[in-house]
DRENLUMNU-378424 format. One record per residue (C-alpha): y, z, x; residue number from 0. Coordinates in pm, whole numbers, padded with zeros to 5 digits. Layout:
# residues N
yy_zz_xx_nr
Y_Z_X_NUM
...
# end
This chain:
# residues 286
yy_zz_xx_nr
-02746_07090_-08783_0
-02863_06768_-08618_1
-03098_06794_-08324_2
-02945_06660_-08000_3
-03057_06315_-07886_4
-03151_06244_-07528_5
-03236_05930_-07337_6
-03560_06055_-07186_7
-03592_05749_-06961_8
-03308_05883_-06745_9
-03549_06152_-06625_10
-03823_05911_-06515_11
-03889_05896_-06141_12
-04170_05639_-06131_13
-04481_05642_-05920_14
-04315_05632_-05576_15
-04239_05998_-05517_16
-04065_05993_-05179_17
-03949_05780_-04887_18
-04057_05986_-04585_19
-03963_05790_-04275_20
-03831_05470_-04127_21
-04008_05349_-03811_22
-03873_05112_-03550_23
-03970_05092_-03184_24
-03726_05157_-02901_25
-03756_05085_-02526_26
-03598_05408_-02398_27
-03697_05749_-02539_28
-03429_05936_-02345_29
-03150_05711_-02472_30
-03287_05722_-02826_31
-03289_06102_-02821_32
-02936_06108_-02683_33
-02813_05882_-02962_34
-02995_06041_-03258_35
-02968_06405_-03148_36
-02647_06431_-02944_37
-02461_06156_-03126_38
-02571_06162_-03488_39
-02649_06534_-03478_40
-03008_06517_-03603_41
-03306_06721_-03481_42
-03598_06625_-03260_43
-03914_06744_-03434_44
-04020_07053_-03236_45
-04381_07059_-03356_46
-04513_06702_-03338_47
-04446_06589_-02981_48
-04581_06269_-02828_49
-04418_06325_-02491_50
-04245_06015_-02349_51
-04422_05772_-02588_52
-04266_05854_-02925_53
-04002_06079_-03077_54
-03970_06192_-03437_55
-03617_06270_-03554_56
-03568_06501_-03855_57
-03295_06420_-04106_58
-03321_06674_-04386_59
-03654_06604_-04557_60
-03686_06259_-04397_61
-03740_06122_-04047_62
-03688_05837_-03805_63
-04003_05755_-03605_64
-03923_05589_-03272_65
-04232_05481_-03074_66
-04185_05332_-02729_67
-04191_04949_-02720_68
-03952_04656_-02725_69
-03675_04717_-02978_70
-03724_04644_-03347_71
-03422_04593_-03571_72
-03423_04653_-03945_73
-03273_04365_-04141_74
-03016_04571_-04330_75
-02918_04935_-04283_76
-03030_05293_-04340_77
-02814_05518_-04558_78
-02777_05876_-04434_79
-02594_06183_-04566_80
-02457_06415_-04296_81
-02305_06762_-04344_82
-01967_06681_-04186_83
-01818_06337_-04123_84
-01542_06472_-03899_85
-01799_06643_-03679_86
-01998_06319_-03666_87
-01692_06121_-03554_88
-01623_06372_-03277_89
-01981_06344_-03146_90
-01978_05964_-03161_91
-01656_05961_-02962_92
-01818_06185_-02699_93
-02117_05956_-02643_94
-01922_05627_-02630_95
-01891_05606_-02252_96
-02261_05658_-02177_97
-02359_05393_-02432_98
-02090_05141_-02337_99
-02339_04889_-02195_100
-02557_04890_-02511_101
-02510_04758_-02865_102
-02377_05097_-02977_103
-02063_05084_-03192_104
-01915_05292_-03469_105
-01637_05248_-03719_106
-01486_05493_-03965_107
-01432_05350_-04311_108
-01285_05499_-04627_109
-01604_05654_-04769_110
-01848_05642_-04479_111
-01899_05579_-04107_112
-02085_05270_-03991_113
-02288_05325_-03675_114
-02494_05079_-03470_115
-02767_05224_-03248_116
-02804_05113_-02884_117
-03047_04836_-02992_118
-02872_04708_-03303_119
-03001_04913_-03597_120
-02734_04978_-03857_121
-02690_05331_-03994_122
-02434_05410_-04265_123
-02335_05777_-04276_124
-02187_05945_-04584_125
-02052_06293_-04641_126
-02196_06557_-04877_127
-02150_06479_-05246_128
-02195_06103_-05202_129
-02550_06117_-05343_130
-02580_06410_-05583_131
-02638_06743_-05414_132
-02783_06596_-05092_133
-02616_06744_-04784_134
-02849_06604_-04517_135
-03104_06329_-04573_136
-03189_05964_-04625_137
-03089_05856_-04978_138
-03171_05487_-04934_139
-03274_05201_-04711_140
-03117_04862_-04778_141
-03292_04540_-04675_142
-03129_04198_-04659_143
-03328_03933_-04845_144
-03293_03564_-04921_145
-03101_03440_-05228_146
-03274_03443_-05568_147
-03542_03691_-05463_148
-03410_04019_-05608_149
-03556_03961_-05954_150
-03904_03884_-05819_151
-03893_04186_-05588_152
-03809_04410_-05883_153
-04098_04262_-06083_154
-04334_04327_-05791_155
-04245_04696_-05767_156
-04269_04742_-06142_157
-04611_04579_-06163_158
-04764_04701_-05836_159
-04622_05053_-05827_160
-04497_05132_-06176_161
-04161_05202_-06012_162
-03832_05166_-06202_163
-03656_04864_-06051_164
-03339_04698_-06172_165
-03131_04401_-06056_166
-02764_04484_-06016_167
-02443_04322_-05897_168
-02138_04459_-05720_169
-01867_04328_-05487_170
-02126_04266_-05217_171
-02344_04053_-05444_172
-02680_04079_-05616_173
-02941_04336_-05524_174
-03256_04500_-05655_175
-03269_04879_-05661_176
-03609_05050_-05670_177
-03623_05415_-05772_178
-03796_05653_-05528_179
-03839_06004_-05666_180
-03531_06170_-05811_181
-03285_06109_-05528_182
-03381_05803_-05318_183
-03389_05426_-05358_184
-03499_05111_-05182_185
-03240_04834_-05203_186
-03297_04463_-05150_187
-02965_04281_-05118_188
-02946_03904_-05141_189
-02755_03731_-04862_190
-02682_03378_-04746_191
-02719_03487_-04385_192
-02995_03332_-04178_193
-03228_03628_-04137_194
-03426_03689_-03818_195
-03805_03689_-03831_196
-03965_04014_-03938_197
-04047_04218_-03626_198
-04282_04487_-03758_199
-04058_04787_-03842_200
-04189_04988_-04136_201
-04126_05257_-04396_202
-04356_05532_-04526_203
-04377_05631_-04894_204
-04578_05879_-05100_205
-04736_05785_-05433_206
-04842_05999_-05726_207
-05093_05743_-05854_208
-05241_05627_-05525_209
-05535_05417_-05641_210
-05381_05184_-05903_211
-05136_05017_-05659_212
-05420_04989_-05408_213
-05633_04799_-05661_214
-05338_04570_-05742_215
-05265_04497_-05375_216
-05632_04456_-05293_217
-05678_04207_-05575_218
-05390_04001_-05437_219
-05526_04032_-05080_220
-05214_04212_-04955_221
-05373_04518_-04792_222
-05329_04493_-04414_223
-05479_04825_-04301_224
-05740_05061_-04443_225
-05619_05362_-04248_226
-05815_05648_-04403_227
-05882_05811_-04741_228
-05518_05915_-04781_229
-05334_05609_-04646_230
-05327_05230_-04649_231
-05071_04965_-04555_232
-04936_04636_-04682_233
-04659_04410_-04556_234
-04578_04122_-04792_235
-04381_04161_-05112_236
-04477_03865_-05328_237
-04370_03724_-05662_238
-04635_03850_-05908_239
-04641_03520_-06098_240
-04629_03261_-05819_241
-04764_03451_-05519_242
-04463_03339_-05313_243
-04373_03576_-05028_244
-04026_03713_-05103_245
-03979_03947_-04806_246
-04189_04127_-04546_247
-04156_04497_-04474_248
-04461_04703_-04389_249
-04522_04998_-04622_250
-04723_05291_-04494_251
-04852_05412_-04830_252
-04970_05774_-04852_253
-05128_05989_-05122_254
-05019_06343_-05204_255
-05334_06460_-05026_256
-05203_06322_-04695_257
-05179_06613_-04447_258
-04810_06539_-04379_259
-04706_06558_-04746_260
-04469_06845_-04818_261
-04436_06934_-04451_262
-04131_07151_-04381_263
-03894_06983_-04136_264
-03677_07191_-03906_265
-03309_07092_-03900_266
-03052_07236_-03662_267
-02682_07294_-03715_268
-02519_07013_-03512_269
-02195_07214_-03483_270
-02374_07479_-03276_271
-02348_07445_-02899_272
-02351_07648_-02578_273
-01971_07643_-02579_274
-01840_07865_-02855_275
-02192_07972_-02953_276
-02213_08182_-03271_277
-02505_08411_-03347_278
-02711_08327_-03655_279
-02583_07970_-03699_280
-02853_07771_-03517_281
-03023_07633_-03829_282
-02879_07390_-04079_283
-02846_07569_-04413_284
-02767_07342_-04712_285
# end
């Protein structure tokens, strides 16, 4: 009897273990909370509270961080899985009037719901089953990049982070997909659009091998912040061979010794409310 053959590379996750949060600043904490909690159905972190200066929004095992400042807009969109698309549509309909004088819009499509926050950030919401067994979370972030940069971006992540990265094509064009752990990706989609200048929004990732990427980035003079022993930052993604800047997106890079790693995030059941309240159904249970 022949031994079964397996492609062991399909089980590789690379050095980037997790995408933890996306951070963009907003000018109104009350309106941000209304949109993300009452509209999208997510949960304001009950334990880390900055008062009126910042709000953290839990989405499964991931978060949005929303410090108070002039609005930042991600060039692309954030992919989100929600437990119930019909429930999401009902909540979005309920908040339309209050957000009518902002950039808020939403549109139901065949496989997802496109939502624009009050300041222009794009969020694409999918139902359960769209990304494996994820029922609530952030499976990917997609960034728009200039033409003919996807290949170089993939090479950068492979060399700097030992992260699986492949260039793909679909109906929307060419993009680079970088593997993050077993269930998340970073996407860099080429576009002919004239992109706005980078405004400082950032993402946070956890690495298994924390020091090797640091040495690579340090050698290329890309480190922008020496935060502490468990965290550093960089902003420019460059072509490893030419040094050309391909795209800018600040990475808050954390080790597995970072105190926030593995932190349990509380998530509520967005279908629960004062009206028609049901005992024992406050928490979201996957």
